[in-house]
C-alpha positions in Angstrom: 92.9 52.5 -0.1 89.7 53.6 -2.2 88.9 51.1 -5.0 86.5 52.2 -7.6 84.7 50.1 -10.1 83.9 52.0 -13.4 82.6 52.2 -16.6 83.6 54.6 -19.3 80.0 54.5 -20.8 78.4 55.5 -17.2 77.3 58.9 -16.9 77.3 59.0 -13.1 81.3 57.9 -13.4 82.0 61.0 -15.4 80.6 62.8 -12.3 82.5 60.9 -9.9 85.8 61.5 -11.6 86.2 65.0 -10.3 85.4 64.0 -6.6 88.2 61.2 -6.9 90.6 63.8 -8.5 89.7 66.1 -5.2 90.2 62.9 -2.9 93.7 62.2 -4.8 94.9 65.5 -4.3 94.0 65.8 -0.7 95.3 62.7 0.4 98.7 62.6 -1.8 100.8 63.0 1.1 98.8 60.4 3.2 99.4 56.7 3.4 96.4 56.5 1.2 95.8 55.9 -2.9 92.8 55.4 -5.2 92.5 52.6 -7.8 90.0 52.7 -10.5 89.1 49.6 -12.1 87.5 49.1 -15.4 86.4 45.6 -16.7 84.8 46.1 -20.1 87.0 48.4 -21.6 89.8 48.3 -24.3 93.0 49.6 -23.3 92.5 52.7 -26.1 88.9 53.3 -24.6 90.4 53.7 -21.4 93.1 55.8 -22.3 90.8 58.0 -24.3 88.5 58.1 -21.0 91.2 59.1 -18.7 92.3 62.1 -21.1 88.8 63.4 -22.0 88.2 63.2 -18.1 91.3 64.6 -16.9 91.9 61.6 -14.3 94.9 61.7 -12.1 94.8 58.6 -10.3 95.4 55.3 -11.4 93.4 53.2 -13.6 93.4 49.5 -14.0 92.3 47.1 -16.8 90.8 43.6 -15.9 88.2 41.1 -16.6 84.8 40.6 -15.4 85.7 38.0 -12.7 87.5 40.6 -10.9 84.4 42.7 -10.3 82.1 39.6 -9.8 84.6 39.1 -7.0 83.5 42.2 -5.2 79.9 41.5 -6.0 79.4 45.0 -7.5 76.0 45.7 -8.3 76.7 48.7 -10.6 79.0 51.6 -11.6 80.6 53.5 -10.0 81.0 51.1 -7.2 83.0 52.3 -4.5 85.1 50.3 -1.7 87.1 52.0 1.1 89.6 49.4 2.7 91.8 49.9 5.7 95.7 48.8 5.8 94.5 45.2 6.5 92.4 45.1 3.8 88.8 45.2 5.8 85.9 47.1 3.9 85.5 50.5 6.1 82.7 51.5 3.6 81.1 50.4 0.2 78.6 52.5 -2.2 77.1 51.8 -5.3 76.3 54.7 -7.5 77.6 58.4 -7.0 75.8 61.3 -5.0 76.7 64.5 -3.9 77.3 63.6 -0.5 79.5 60.8 -1.1 82.7 62.7 -1.3 82.0 64.1 2.4 81.2 60.6 3.5 84.4 59.2 2.1 86.6 61.8 3.4 85.4 61.2 7.1 86.0 57.7 6.9 89.4 58.1 5.1 90.3 60.5 8.0 89.2 58.1 10.5 91.2 55.6 9.0 94.3 57.7 8.6 94.0 59.1 12.3 93.8 55.2 13.5 97.2 54.3 11.7 
């Protein structure tokens, strides 16, 4: 599972969304899922953002306590977990290399299942 902590006001989040859509599509038939978590948005803000950005993966709303429990430093924050909840990779911020790094780790985790 890939958990992403996001923020609708963060420009890096808007850059990460197409990558997350591609990963979601690539692994749709696998035992893999993406969950995006927003902690400071209203339901209406999130719905509007999802529609505007064409997000095709689940988005959840929660409070700042959840974000703090993951010790996130900023958005977007990515946490790739294995089937036992062990963090395989974490990354703060977005870069052009991130999709390849995540895909390699996901491929390896799925191969080990």
